[in-house]
NUTI-394535 format. One record per residue (C-alpha): residue number from 1; chain; x, y, z. Coordinates in Angstrom, 3 decimals, padded with zeros to 6 digits, m for minus. Example, Ala and Ser with C-alpha at 12.3 -4.5 7.8 and 13.67 -1.06 7.14 Angstrom:
2
REC / fivo / gupa / xx / yy / zz
REC / 1 / A / 012.300 / m004.500 / 007.800
REC / 2 / A / 013.670 / m001.060 / 007.140
This chain:
134
REC / fivo / gupa / xx / yy / zz
REC / 1 / A / m003.529 / 013.532 / m008.861
REC / 2 / A / m007.245 / 013.127 / m009.707
REC / 3 / A / m009.183 / 014.255 / m006.191
REC / 4 / A / m012.440 / 012.544 / m007.177
REC / 5 / A / m010.681 / 009.138 / m007.384
REC / 6 / A / m009.011 / 010.117 / m003.682
REC / 7 / A / m012.635 / 010.737 / m002.606
REC / 8 / A / m013.497 / 007.912 / m003.859
REC / 9 / A / m010.712 / 005.546 / m002.585
REC / 10 / A / m011.028 / 007.070 / 000.927
REC / 11 / A / m014.629 / 006.155 / 001.285
REC / 12 / A / m014.240 / 002.542 / m000.196
REC / 13 / A / m011.161 / 001.849 / 001.640
REC / 14 / A / m012.215 / 003.182 / 004.600
REC / 15 / A / m014.191 / 000.396 / 005.299
REC / 16 / A / m011.321 / m001.576 / 004.811
REC / 17 / A / m010.451 / m001.253 / 009.303
REC / 18 / A / m007.913 / m003.153 / 009.768
REC / 19 / A / m005.543 / m001.145 / 007.846
REC / 20 / A / m007.273 / 002.341 / 008.400
REC / 21 / A / m008.589 / 001.819 / 011.889
REC / 22 / A / m006.059 / m000.452 / 013.363
REC / 23 / A / m003.137 / m000.342 / 011.605
REC / 24 / A / m003.637 / 003.781 / 011.164
REC / 25 / A / m002.848 / 003.985 / 007.069
REC / 26 / A / m003.947 / 006.927 / 005.688
REC / 27 / A / m004.661 / 007.196 / 001.751
REC / 28 / A / m002.610 / 010.265 / 000.361
REC / 29 / A / m003.075 / 010.308 / m003.686
REC / 30 / A / m004.660 / 007.982 / m005.933
REC / 31 / A / m004.672 / 007.939 / m009.880
REC / 32 / A / m005.084 / 005.108 / m012.072
REC / 33 / A / m002.684 / 002.231 / m011.563
REC / 34 / A / m001.435 / 004.295 / m008.846
REC / 35 / A / m001.629 / 005.255 / m005.535
REC / 36 / A / 000.309 / 006.489 / m002.512
REC / 37 / A / m000.378 / 005.817 / 001.257
REC / 38 / A / 001.542 / 006.391 / 004.460
REC / 39 / A / 001.697 / 005.604 / 007.870
REC / 40 / A / 002.429 / 007.584 / 011.119
REC / 41 / A / 004.700 / 005.331 / 013.095
REC / 42 / A / 003.749 / 004.755 / 016.826
REC / 43 / A / 004.687 / 002.039 / 019.741
REC / 44 / A / 001.980 / m000.266 / 018.096
REC / 45 / A / 003.404 / m000.893 / 015.224
REC / 46 / A / 007.073 / m002.235 / 016.826
REC / 47 / A / 008.331 / m005.309 / 017.428
REC / 48 / A / 009.909 / m006.838 / 020.851
REC / 49 / A / 013.112 / m005.682 / 019.107
REC / 50 / A / 012.318 / m001.772 / 019.125
REC / 51 / A / 012.254 / m002.396 / 015.271
REC / 52 / A / 009.082 / m001.808 / 012.720
REC / 53 / A / 007.443 / m004.904 / 012.528
REC / 54 / A / 007.721 / m006.449 / 008.873
REC / 55 / A / 004.049 / m007.094 / 009.151
REC / 56 / A / 003.367 / m003.380 / 009.076
REC / 57 / A / 005.367 / m002.817 / 006.400
REC / 58 / A / 003.826 / m005.567 / 004.422
REC / 59 / A / 000.256 / m004.439 / 005.175
REC / 60 / A / 001.034 / m000.938 / 003.932
REC / 61 / A / 002.486 / m002.283 / 000.692
REC / 62 / A / m000.570 / m004.906 / 000.017
REC / 63 / A / m003.569 / m001.940 / 001.004
REC / 64 / A / m001.392 / 000.380 / m001.199
REC / 65 / A / m001.696 / m001.641 / m004.421
REC / 66 / A / m005.467 / m003.024 / m003.647
REC / 67 / A / m006.199 / 001.415 / m003.479
REC / 68 / A / m004.287 / 001.770 / m006.711
REC / 69 / A / m005.237 / m001.435 / m008.248
REC / 70 / A / m008.771 / m001.002 / m007.424
REC / 71 / A / m009.019 / 003.567 / m008.499
REC / 72 / A / m011.991 / 003.401 / m010.420
REC / 73 / A / m013.747 / m000.028 / m009.722
REC / 74 / A / m013.491 / m002.706 / m007.127
REC / 75 / A / m012.308 / m006.081 / m009.600
REC / 76 / A / m008.617 / m006.801 / m008.257
REC / 77 / A / m007.491 / m008.786 / m006.066
REC / 78 / A / m004.009 / m010.340 / m005.035
REC / 79 / A / m003.120 / m013.539 / m006.078
REC / 80 / A / 000.880 / m013.716 / m005.409
REC / 81 / A / 003.304 / m010.739 / m003.614
REC / 82 / A / 006.978 / m010.653 / m003.164
REC / 83 / A / 008.432 / m008.573 / m000.460
REC / 84 / A / 012.336 / m007.651 / 000.043
REC / 85 / A / 013.035 / m005.475 / 003.263
REC / 86 / A / 015.855 / m003.404 / 002.497
REC / 87 / A / 016.943 / m001.178 / 005.638
REC / 88 / A / 015.560 / m000.495 / 009.015
REC / 89 / A / 012.938 / 002.368 / 009.492
REC / 90 / A / 014.534 / 005.605 / 010.420
REC / 91 / A / 012.211 / 008.225 / 010.664
REC / 92 / A / 008.611 / 008.248 / 012.092
REC / 93 / A / 006.115 / 007.642 / 009.111
REC / 94 / A / 006.401 / 005.454 / 006.285
REC / 95 / A / 005.341 / 005.925 / 002.494
REC / 96 / A / 004.314 / 003.647 / 000.169
REC / 97 / A / 004.005 / 004.612 / m003.668
REC / 98 / A / 002.312 / 001.728 / m005.926
REC / 99 / A / 002.735 / 001.867 / m009.659
REC / 100 / A / 001.477 / m000.653 / m012.390
REC / 101 / A / 003.840 / m002.189 / m014.654
REC / 102 / A / 001.519 / m004.255 / m016.400
REC / 103 / A / m002.142 / m003.955 / m017.057
REC / 104 / A / m003.421 / m007.325 / m018.850
REC / 105 / A / m006.919 / m008.107 / m019.995
REC / 106 / A / m007.468 / m010.210 / m016.569
REC / 107 / A / m004.190 / m009.719 / m014.633
REC / 108 / A / m002.126 / m006.417 / m013.294
REC / 109 / A / 001.898 / m006.747 / m012.039
REC / 110 / A / 002.714 / m003.327 / m009.356
REC / 111 / A / 005.758 / m002.785 / m007.260
REC / 112 / A / 005.094 / m001.165 / m004.682
REC / 113 / A / 007.949 / 000.913 / m003.206
REC / 114 / A / 008.284 / 002.004 / 000.699
REC / 115 / A / 010.124 / 004.188 / 002.109
REC / 116 / A / 010.430 / 006.480 / 005.411
REC / 117 / A / 010.167 / 010.733 / 005.380
REC / 118 / A / 013.687 / 010.423 / 005.526
REC / 119 / A / 014.200 / 008.892 / 002.182
REC / 120 / A / 015.232 / 005.277 / 003.344
REC / 121 / A / 014.225 / 002.540 / 001.057
REC / 122 / A / 012.852 / 000.632 / 003.288
REC / 123 / A / 010.924 / m002.234 / 001.564
REC / 124 / A / 010.279 / m003.648 / m002.147
REC / 125 / A / 007.233 / m005.272 / m003.099
REC / 126 / A / 006.443 / m006.891 / m006.735
REC / 127 / A / 002.462 / m007.952 / m006.577
REC / 128 / A / m000.192 / m009.735 / m008.812
REC / 129 / A / m003.420 / m009.190 / m008.911
REC / 130 / A / m006.503 / m011.081 / m011.183
REC / 131 / A / m009.394 / m009.152 / m012.028
REC / 132 / A / m012.706 / m010.628 / m010.614
REC / 133 / A / m016.258 / m010.427 / m010.818
REC / 134 / A / m018.032 / m009.313 / m007.378
């Protein structure tokens, strides 16, 4: 992985206080069109049934997409996403990996896989982004 992109991503996305401070997501690896983010699960991430809340899983995936799509420059926002929940979380850590499947002139398409540290497939997400001028 690219250490300079990792440092840049941590500095840039550290300002996303909901994802990093409230939720506790950490950026672990970054490369062009790729990111890996992790989340240590604790009681604040659980719903009334004791399972990890779906919104936590989606937040991790969406944040991982943002990091991957904007690894080099802030220019991509999400315009559409779809999540399929596959299994309940069995471990104590969630891992999201975002990979670009298509990068066009204005649009990008990513697949984000969420697993736990035991290898359980938790969710698959697809996300489309659009390049914008800030």
